[in-house]
Structures are given as structure tokens and as C-alpha cells.
C-alpha positions in Angstrom: -29.3 14.2 -9.2 -30.2 12.4 -6.0 -33.2 10.1 -6.3 -34.4 8.5 -3.1 -36.0 5.7 -4.9 -32.7 4.6 -6.4 -30.9 4.7 -3.0 -33.2 2.8 -0.6 -30.3 2.0 1.7 -29.3 5.6 2.5 -31.9 6.3 5.2 -31.5 2.9 7.0 -27.7 3.6 7.0 -28.4 7.1 8.5 -30.7 5.5 11.1 -28.0 2.9 12.1 -25.4 5.6 12.4 -27.8 7.7 14.5 -28.4 4.8 16.9 -24.6 4.3 17.3 -24.0 8.0 17.8 -26.7 8.4 20.5 -25.5 5.3 22.3 -21.9 6.5 22.2 -20.5 9.3 24.5 -20.3 13.0 23.7 -18.0 13.0 20.5 -20.9 11.3 18.6 -23.5 13.9 19.6 -22.9 16.3 16.7 -23.2 13.4 14.2 -26.4 12.3 16.0 -27.8 15.8 15.4 -26.8 15.7 11.7 -28.3 12.3 11.0 -31.4 13.0 13.1 -32.1 16.2 11.2 -31.9 14.4 7.9 -34.0 11.4 9.0 -36.6 13.7 10.5 -36.8 15.6 7.2 -37.5 12.4 5.3 -39.9 10.7 7.7 -43.1 12.8 7.1 -43.5 11.4 3.6 -42.7 7.8 4.5 -45.2 5.1 5.2 -45.6 3.3 8.5 -43.5 0.4 7.2 -40.6 2.7 6.2 -40.7 4.4 9.6 -40.7 1.0 11.4 -37.7 0.0 9.2 -35.8 3.1 10.2 -36.6 2.6 13.9 -35.4 -1.0 13.6 -32.0 0.1 12.2 -31.8 2.9 14.9 -32.4 0.2 17.6 -29.8 -2.1 16.0 -27.2 0.8 16.0 -27.9 1.5 19.7 -27.6 -2.1 20.6 -24.4 -2.5 18.6 -22.8 0.5 20.2 -23.7 -0.6 23.7 -22.4 -4.1 23.1 -18.9 -2.9 22.3 -17.5 -1.9 25.6 -13.7 -1.8 26.0 -12.1 -2.8 29.3 -12.5 -0.3 32.1 -10.0 2.5 32.1 -7.2 2.4 34.6 -7.6 5.4 36.9 -4.0 6.3 37.5 -1.6 8.9 36.0 1.5 8.1 38.0 4.8 7.6 36.2 6.1 4.1 36.5 7.4 1.0 34.8 5.0 -0.9 32.6 5.3 -4.4 31.1 3.6 -4.4 27.7 3.0 -6.8 24.9 2.9 -5.1 21.5 -0.2 -6.2 19.5 0.2 -3.9 16.4 -1.2 -0.7 14.9 -4.6 0.5 15.9 -5.6 2.9 13.2 -6.2 6.6 13.6 -7.0 6.7 17.3 -3.4 6.1 18.6 0.0 5.3 17.1 0.0 1.8 18.5 -1.9 -0.8 20.5 -0.6 -3.1 23.2 -1.6 -5.1 26.2 -0.3 -4.0 29.6 0.1 -6.1 32.7 -2.2 -5.0 35.6 -1.9 -7.4 38.4 -2.3 -11.0 37.1 -4.2 -10.0 33.9 -3.6 -8.1 30.7 -5.5 -5.0 29.7 -5.8 -3.5 26.2 -4.3 0.0 26.0 -3.3 2.5 23.3 0.4 3.5 23.2 1.7 7.0 22.4 5.4 6.4 21.6 8.2 8.9 21.7 9.8 9.2 18.2 13.2 8.4 19.7 12.1 4.9 20.6 12.2 2.3 17.9 9.0 0.7 16.8 8.5 -2.8 18.3 7.4 -5.9 16.5 4.1 -7.7 17.1 4.4 -10.1 20.0 7.4 -8.5 21.7 7.4 -7.9 25.4 8.7 -4.4 26.4 9.5 -2.8 29.7 8.8 1.0 29.3 8.6 3.9 31.6 5.6 6.1 31.1 2.3 7.4 32.3 -1.0 5.5 31.9 -3.9 8.0 31.5 -7.6 7.2 31.2 -9.5 7.8 28.0 -12.5 10.1 27.8 -15.6 8.9 29.6 -14.0 5.6 30.3 -15.5 4.2 27.1 -12.1 3.5 25.4 -8.9 1.9 26.6 -6.5 4.0 28.5 -3.4 5.4 26.7 0.1 4.6 27.9 2.3 7.7 27.1 5.9 6.6 27.0 8.2 9.3 28.3 10.6 11.0 25.9 14.0 9.3 26.0 12.7 6.5 28.2 14.6 3.2 28.0 12.6 0.4 26.4 14.0 -3.1 26.9 13.0 -6.0 24.7 12.6 -9.1 26.7 11.3 -11.4 24.0 11.4 -11.2 20.2 9.4 -14.0 18.6 9.9 -14.9 14.9 7.6 -13.1 12.5 4.9 -15.2 11.1 2.0 -14.7 8.7 0.8 -11.2 8.0 3.5 -9.5 10.0 6.2 -11.4 8.1 4.7 -10.1 4.8 4.6 -6.5 6.2 8.2 -6.8 7.4 9.3 -7.9 3.9 7.4 -5.1 2.3 9.0 -2.6 4.7 12.4 -4.0 3.8 11.8 -3.6 0.1 10.5 0.0 0.6 13.4 1.0 2.8 16.0 -0.4 0.5 14.4 1.3 -2.5 14.2 4.7 -0.9 17.1 7.0 -1.2 16.5 9.0 2.1 15.0 8.4 5.5 12.3 10.9 4.9 11.1 9.1 1.8 11.3 5.8 3.5 8.6 7.0 5.9 6.5 8.5 3.1 6.7 5.3 1.1 5.6 3.3 4.2 2.7 5.7 4.6 1.7 5.4 0.9 1.9 1.6 0.7 1.3 0.4 4.2 -0.6 3.2 5.8 2.1 3.6 8.5 1.9 7.3 9.1 3.8 7.1 12.4 7.3 8.3 12.0 6.6 10.8 9.2 9.1 13.7 9.6 7.3 16.8 11.0 8.5 18.9 8.0 7.0 16.4 5.5 3.8 16.1 7.5 3.4 19.9 7.7 4.1 20.3 3.9 1.3 17.9 2.9 -1.0 19.4 5.5 -0.5 23.0 4.4 -0.9 22.1 0.7 -4.1 20.2 1.4 -2.7 16.9 0.1 -2.4 15.0 3.4 -5.2 12.7 2.3 -2.8 11.2 -0.2 -0.8 9.7 2.6 -3.8 7.7 3.9 -5.0 4.4 2.4 -8.2 5.5 0.7 -10.2 5.0 -2.5 -7.2 5.9 -4.8 -5.1 3.1 -3.3 -7.9 0.5 -3.1 -9.1 1.3 -6.7 -5.5 1.0 -8.1 -4.9 -2.3 -6.3 -8.2 -3.7 -7.5 -7.5 -2.5 -11.1 -4.0 -4.0 -11.1 -5.3 -7.2 -9.6 -8.0 -7.6 -12.2 -5.5 -6.8 -15.0 -3.1 -9.5 -13.9 -5.9 -12.0 -13.3 -7.7 -11.5 -16.6 -5.5 -13.5 -18.9 -5.1 -16.5 -16.6 -8.8 -16.6 -15.9 -9.7 -16.4 -19.5 -7.3 -19.2 -20.3 -8.7 -21.4 -17.5 -12.3 -20.6 -18.6 -11.5 -21.6 -22.1 -9.9 -24.8 -21.1 -12.1 -26.1 -18.3 -15.2 -24.1 -18.0 -16.8 -24.7 -21.4 -19.4 -27.1 -20.0 -19.6 -25.7 -16.5 -21.6 -23.0 -14.8 -18.6 -20.7 -15.1 -18.8 -20.5 -18.9 -19.4 -16.9 -20.0 -18.6 -15.6 -16.5 -15.0 -14.7 -17.1 -15.5 -11.0 -16.5 -17.3 -11.7 -13.3 -14.4 -13.8 -12.1 -11.9 -11.1 -13.1 -13.9 -8.5 -11.2 -14.1 -10.9 -8.2 -10.4 -11.4 -8.3 -9.8 -7.6 -8.3 -12.1 -7.2 -5.3 -10.4 -10.1 -3.4 -6.9 -8.7 -4.1 -8.0 -5.3 -2.9 -9.4 -6.9 0.3 -6.0 -8.6 0.9 -4.3 -5.2 0.5 -6.7 -3.5 2.9 -5.9 -6.2 5.6 -2.2 -5.8 4.9 -2.5 -2.0 5.3 -4.1 -2.4 8.8 -7.7 -1.8 7.5 -8.0 2.0 8.3 -11.6 3.3 8.1 -11.1 5.1 4.8 -9.8 1.9 3.1 -12.7 -0.1 4.5 -15.2 2.5 3.2 -13.6 2.3 -0.3 -13.5 -1.5 -0.3 -17.1 -1.9 0.7 -18.1 0.6 -2.0 -16.0 -1.4 -4.5 -17.4 -4.7 -3.4 -21.0 -3.4 -3.6 -20.4 -2.0 -7.1 -18.9 -5.3 -8.2 -21.9 -7.2 -6.9 -24.3 -4.8 -8.7 -22.5 -5.3 -12.0 -22.4 -9.1 -11.7 -26.1 -9.2 -11.0 -26.9 -7.0 -13.9 -27.9 -3.9 -11.8 -26.4 -0.5 -12.4 -24.5 0.7 -9.3 -25.9 3.8 -7.7 -23.4 6.0 -5.9 -25.6 6.8 -3.0 -26.5 3.2 -2.5 -22.8 2.2 -2.6 -22.0 4.9 0.1 -24.9 3.6 2.2 -23.6 0.0 2.0 -20.2 1.2 3.1 -21.7 3.2 6.0 -23.7 0.2 7.1 -20.7 -2.1 7.0 -18.3 0.3 8.6 -20.7 1.3 11.3 -21.5 -2.3 12.2 -18.0 -3.6 12.3 -16.5 -0.5 13.9 -19.1 1.4 15.9 -16.4 3.4 17.7 -14.9 4.6 14.4 -18.0 5.7 12.5 -18.4 8.6 14.9 -14.8 9.6 14.6 -13.2 12.5 12.7 -11.4 10.2 10.1 -14.7 8.4 9.2 -16.5 11.7 9.0 -13.9 13.2 6.6 -14.0 10.1 4.4 -17.8 9.9 4.1 -18.2 13.7 3.8 -15.8 13.9 0.9 -17.5 11.1 -1.0 -21.0 12.5 -0.2 -20.0 15.9 -1.5 -18.6 14.5 -4.7 -21.8 12.4 -5.3 -24.0 15.5 -4.7 -21.9 17.6 -7.1 -21.5 14.8 -9.7 -24.2 16.2 -12.1 -22.7 19.7 -12.1 -19.2 18.3 -12.6 -20.4 16.1 -15.5 -22.1 19.1 -17.1 -18.9 21.2 -16.7 -16.9 18.3 -18.3 -19.1 18.2 -21.3 -18.8 22.0 -21.9 -15.0 22.1 -21.6 -12.8 21.7 -24.7 -11.4 18.1 -24.8 -7.7 19.1 -24.0 -8.8 20.9 -20.8 -11.4 18.4 -19.5 -9.0 16.4 -17.3 -7.5 19.4 -15.4 -10.8 21.2 -15.1 -12.6 18.2 -13.8 -9.8 17.5 -11.3 -9.9 21.1 -10.2 -13.7 20.9 -9.7 -13.4 17.7 -7.8 -10.7 19.1 -5.5 -12.8 22.2 -4.8 -15.9 20.2 -4.0 -14.0 17.8 -1.7 -12.3 20.8 0.1 -15.6 22.5 0.6 -17.4 19.3 1.8 -14.8 18.5 4.4 -13.9 22.1 5.5 -16.2 22.2 8.6 -14.8 18.9 9.9 -11.2 19.9 9.1 -11.7 23.2 10.9 -13.3 21.4 13.9 -10.5 18.9 14.2 -7.4 21.0 13.3 -8.4 24.6 13.6 -7.4 25.5 10.1 -8.5 24.7 6.6 -5.9 24.5 3.8 -7.2 26.2 0.7 -4.3 25.2 -1.5 -5.7 21.7 -1.8 -7.9 23.0 -4.6 -5.0 23.5 -7.0 -2.3 21.4 -5.4 -4.2 18.2 -5.9 -4.5 18.9 -9.7 -0.7 18.2 -9.9 -0.3 15.8 -6.9 -3.0 13.3 -7.8 -1.8 12.6 -11.4 1.8 12.3 -10.2 0.8 9.9 -7.4 -1.3 7.9 -10.0 1.9 7.1 -11.7 4.2 6.7 -8.7 1.9 4.6 -6.5 1.4 1.7 -8.9 5.2 1.5 -9.3 5.6 1.4 -5.5 2.8 -1.1 -5.1 4.0 -3.5 -7.8 7.6 -3.1 -6.6 6.6 -4.0 -3.0 4.6 -7.0 -4.3 7.4 -8.3 -6.6 9.9 -7.7 -3.8 8.2 -10.4 -1.7 9.4 -13.0 -4.3 12.3 -11.3 -6.0 13.6 -8.6 -3.7 16.2 -7.1 -6.1 13.6 -6.5 -8.8 11.2 -5.1 -6.3 13.8 -2.7 -4.9 14.7 -1.5 -8.4 11.0 -0.7 -9.1 10.6 1.1 -5.8 13.8 3.1 -6.4 12.2 4.4 -9.6 9.1 5.5 -7.7 11.3 7.0 -5.1 12.9 9.4 -7.6 9.6 10.6 -8.7 8.5 10.9 -5.1 11.5 13.1 -4.3 10.4 15.4 -7.1 6.8 15.4 -5.8 7.9 16.3 -2.3 10.2 19.0 -3.6 7.3 20.4 -5.5 5.0 20.3 -2.5 7.6 22.0 -0.4 8.0 24.8 -3.0 4.2 25.2 -3.0 3.9 25.2 0.8 4.6 28.9 1.2 2.1 31.4 2.5 1.8 33.0 -0.9 0.9 29.8 -2.7 -0.8 27.9 0.2 -3.0 30.2 2.2 -4.7 28.7 5.3 -8.1 29.7 6.6 -7.9 29.8 10.4 -11.3 28.5 11.5 -12.4 26.2 14.3 -16.2 26.1 14.4 -18.2 24.9 17.3 -19.5 21.3 17.1 -23.1 22.6 17.0 -22.3 24.8 13.9 -20.7 21.8 12.2 -23.7 19.7 12.9 -26.0 22.5 11.6 -24.0 22.8 8.4 -24.1 19.1 7.6 -27.7 18.7 8.8 -28.8 21.5 6.4 -26.9 19.9 3.5 -28.5 16.5 4.2 -31.9 18.2 4.5 -31.5 19.9 1.1 -30.3 16.6 -0.4 -33.3 14.6 0.9 -35.8 17.3 0.0 -34.5 17.5 -3.6 -34.8 13.8 -3.9 -38.4 13.9 -2.8 -39.5 16.0 -5.7 
């Protein structure tokens, strides 16, 4: 049951997102309506100090959004040769990001690559033939669309260093451990978040069965990495605490150190995976939960979600109003709202059926919570995710740790890491085959629905209004 008193950060987070949404161009307007409706429903019972606090966070959001102005868009759509320097992946907005020469200076651009062109390495200088198109409203960098089959000449290939060298080694281990090209790309998406290059058949299979979220770096991945990191760090930290920390301030704080090690390892993994918005949301919630446990406070789900919203909105104001961010937060918010009902259902079920029934309920709630946004963004809502996730999530819970550990071990002992990845690859082949068998119209119906942005805003505003009103009682 939602209690506003136990989640004091929720309304400030809503106010900050509202300020960013109103200061951003039109794609953020529906989210502005959603948050404004919820905030307005909560304001009448707040005191003047609370209203002033909300207005302060609203102003901070507006200032933050207006301060992040990308370079002016290049107003040309003519086909020509462009000299670019690849700077790496850019998350969900475009397949890649680069700098393009415009006169005597460089401008940041997004790059839409043709699948026939090999992926460049960070720092390489390429000469490509394509069309440079401006982004909407001139508030984001333009996009360089490389023509299909266009020749791309590498003029400089610097040695890989630092993070890119680690990513290259992980790719090598994953590629060697995979038995087919399709599964190479799936393993890259699962471990590194590199969804570019996924075969259309595999992408459509996961999309139709409602399991496409498993290919994104999200809470499942971040939680597993944190758990594995804490498990590996527990014994060495206990040994060190018993040997050196008996008379120090660290005495009796072993579990806090273990928890901190898990959070730190998860942070390193998020950076390695390119820090997509879903992974950052999951990490901030994990870090806030760890901080609450260390300080002796019980973590509250709504407060953790508010912390993640504040952090993601402040560090990425252009992403908090995007579709990917909305799906991530809507799914978690729906699960938090339905948590009491799911827990009551779990207690009433016989013990052998609790796991499948709870997983089925969680899948149904997440599907319903994200359905308006999925329909808005893709024009169809896969219903099969309700039952497909019941089999896919437990399978991935076994395969993903194998792939993650194999990729980590492969950085030191490549042969051992490849062997572990190959074991995960065999299970992944069976999982993909099962999803392909399930992705038929009879087993995976699709609801064709593309609601208007105003309707989506009305749906989420009503849900938030009911949530806030229930907490006021």
C-alpha cells in the first residue's frame, strides 16, 4: 500500500521531471501532463513549505533542461561525403554517435549505419557517403544516415585503450563462445547491451513474444552482477576484516563492505555496458537500497524509484522524457503499486505453485503498466509476454550468470571464459528455439493499438492520481 509519508522524495521527483518536460520540446509534453496532474492532485493538502519545495524542484528541472543544449542542427539533407570520427554508442536514441567535420570544426551527430557496413572502433576516422538530416526542433544533434552499400574507408585505427579495450576483449570471448552468428549478436545484447546488429528474425521473435526487454540491460542484469560481486567479495572482505579491522572503525561492518562491493561492481558493469537509461535506473535504486540498509533504515520501494528518477533526470534530462525511460519507470511503478496484491496472492497459493503464479502475476502487471507506452511507440502490444516471461526469465536467470562470469573470466583466461560462454550459448540456442516456436499467431497474439499521446497522458495521469489519493487516506 502506498503511503506518502514513507516516500517523501516521490513528489519532488515528479516536480523535477515536470520542469524538464515543460522545458523540453513537444515529445515531453505528454509526460508533463502526466506529472502535472499527479502533482496538482497532491498539492491541495500540502503546506506552504511543501508547495515551495515542489516549485523549487520544478524550477531546477526547467533550468537543467534549458542548460543542456546540443550543437545547432546542420540544415542540409544533400547526399555527400562526410569525414567522421567515431566516438561510441549513444544509447537508445541512435545506433551510434560520432563527430563530423563541418568546415574547420567538429560537430556531434548521431549515425544511422547500414547493416552491411562493419562497426567502427572508437577513435577511428571514417569517410562515408550519406545524408545529414536535422533532428526534430533542432534540440538534438543531427543524424548522419549512411547510404546502403556505401563504401566506408578507415583512415586511422588507433590502438584500443582503457574501457574500449575491455569491451573488445569481452566481445572476443562472447564471439568465440557462440556457435552461430545470430547468437553472437544476442550474447552481445545480453552482456554488453549492444542491440545493433541483432538479426531481424531474432528481434521480431522477442518483440512478438513480449520478451524484448530481456535483451536490454535492466534490473535483472544489474541485480545479478551486484549479487555475484557481493558473493565473490564476501570471503576476502571477511578475512581482511578479521585480520586488520579488529581495532579499527571497520570492525563489525563486514556486511556493509560486502554490500558496497556489490554496488561498486554493478556500477562498473553499467559503465561497461554503455550506461543505458534502464541500467542507470536499476543501479540508482540498488545504491539507494544499499544506503538505506547500511544506515539502518528500511528501504521503501517508492522512495527508491524517486531517487532513481531524480538521478536519471538530472544526469540525462533529454532521456527522462524518452520512450525507453518511460517504459522502465512505468514497469517498476506498476509493480510497486501491485506489490500488496501480488504478495497476498503468493500467500494464498500452494507452496509448489508460488513461483510460477507470482511470475505470471508480475508479467501481467508489467505488461499492463507499459501497454499504453508500447502502443504509442510501436503501434502494437504483445500479449504473449504475460506467459512467455514465465519460462524465459527463469531460463535467462541461469544462462545470464554463466555468460557474465565467462565474459569476466575471459578477460584473464580467455580459454576458460570461452568454455563457460559456450555452455551458456547452448542454453541460449534452446531458449531462442523455444521463443521462435512460441512466436506464432496462435500462441503470441498481438493487440494492434496506437493511442494518441493525449490518451496515454490521461491514462497515466489517472493512475498517478489514484495512487496519490490512496496514499492520502
